[in-house]
N, C-alpha and C positions, 0 to 999 in steps of 0.2 A: 862779692863777683859774684852770680847766679843766674841762671836764665829763664826768658820770660817763657819764650816759645821754645822748645827743643826739635818741635817737628822743620821750624824755620832758622834755627840753631842760633835766633837771636839769643845776647847776652846783654847783661847795665852791670857797669861799677862806679863804686858812690871810690870818693876821696876829699879826706877833709883833712885839712890846718889852721890849729890855734895860729894867727901868725899878729907883733902886733897890730895895734888898734888907729889907722889912717884914716888922714879926708879920701883916700883910692880904698879901700878897705874898711869902710867904717863897721860890721860887725863881728869886726876878729877870725875874721876862717878864710879858709883859701880854697875853692871846694871848684868841685868836675865832678860831674853825674849823666853821667853819657850810654847810649841803646851802642853795643857794637853788633854786624852777622858777624856771619860762622868764617867769615876770613880774618875776625876781629877785626877789622876796617872800621872805626869813627861813622853810623850812620844819622845817632842826634847825640846832641851836646847843650848843657847848661855846666856855666861854669864865669870867674872871675879871674884866671890864670893868664889873663897877656895881655894886651889890650887889641882894638877894633880901628883897624886904621891907627887914623890920629889925636884918636883920644884917647885920653887915658884908661889903666886898667878899668871896669867896672863891671858889673854880673851883663850877662848876656849872654844868647842859646844863639846855637847851631840848626838849625831844622836840615839840612842838608848838609853828608859829608862835602860839598862845593859851598855850602855855605860860609861864607868868613869870620858871622857873625851878627848881630843887631842886637840893639841893643836889648834887656830886661831887666824890669823894677820889681826890681825882688823887693815882699811886701815881709813873706818873715819865710820863715823852713816849711811851714806846712804846707805858706802856698805854693811855694817853691817847687813843693813834691808833687801835689794836685797837680800841677802846671807839665812836667814828667811828666806825672803816669798818664796823664790825660796825650800829649804824642807819643806816646809807647805805641798806646791803645790805639790812638786813627794809624802810626807806621804800621804794626799790625796784620789789626782787619785792613789796611789798604791792600798789603804783601798776600792773605791769604784768599781775599777777592781779586786780583791776580790770575 
């Protein structure tokens, strides 16, 4: 856990745990990468920790706190991190523009 923008109180949390390789988790990792506001509420997240509606567990992301999740085509850990930080940058910029 670390701060991204102290003036806004935004911080990120990375959680990754090894799990058995299955069809639902072919990478053998359960992960959650999230951005939170100063009150601790999640405002962005990429994870594979739960189902989306009736779909089986899969990689997905939540663009907002209210977003129940949308599919995320996980290509690599590097791309996941690049996509996450791009969205963090977008949110921070939008917050400073308000």
